[in-house]
C-alpha angles and dihedrals in degrees: 000000000000131000130229117216124200127177120237114232120249112247119033136195124207124240127175145077122324125201123199089265114069091207090062094046116130112210136178118207114228120187115238091212131041120259107279092212133045120241117274127211115218132177113229128191091207094249117050122057108248117238090239089065094046089058093058120100119249113278145093118306138185115225118196129177116237129193119247092227130042116237114264118268121249118244088254092054091048090050091049092052092047091050091050092049092049090050089051092049089053091054096250098139137140130212116243094256093056092043090053090050091053093047092046091050092049090050093045095243 
């Protein structure tokens, strides 16, 4: 199993529900700025610190385990990919702007 490491942004603002008692307040920290670095995937033996982590600047990081293999596709997902590839081979393609318009319309945005 491998781990994904992402850096937490610097300043944070709180968002969430507040009760009358500040000690019972539930908050969620949201970064004010986007992550300055993209996630890295490192392999860890569970004991020694990997070199990829030693290269990172000091700061707070999120470490999340990721599976080595993606879950298998369902028959419907496989069929959808095959249909999309066949459409592409036949030249029925859209540019990204038109695709975004279609998706936004379908989602009511």
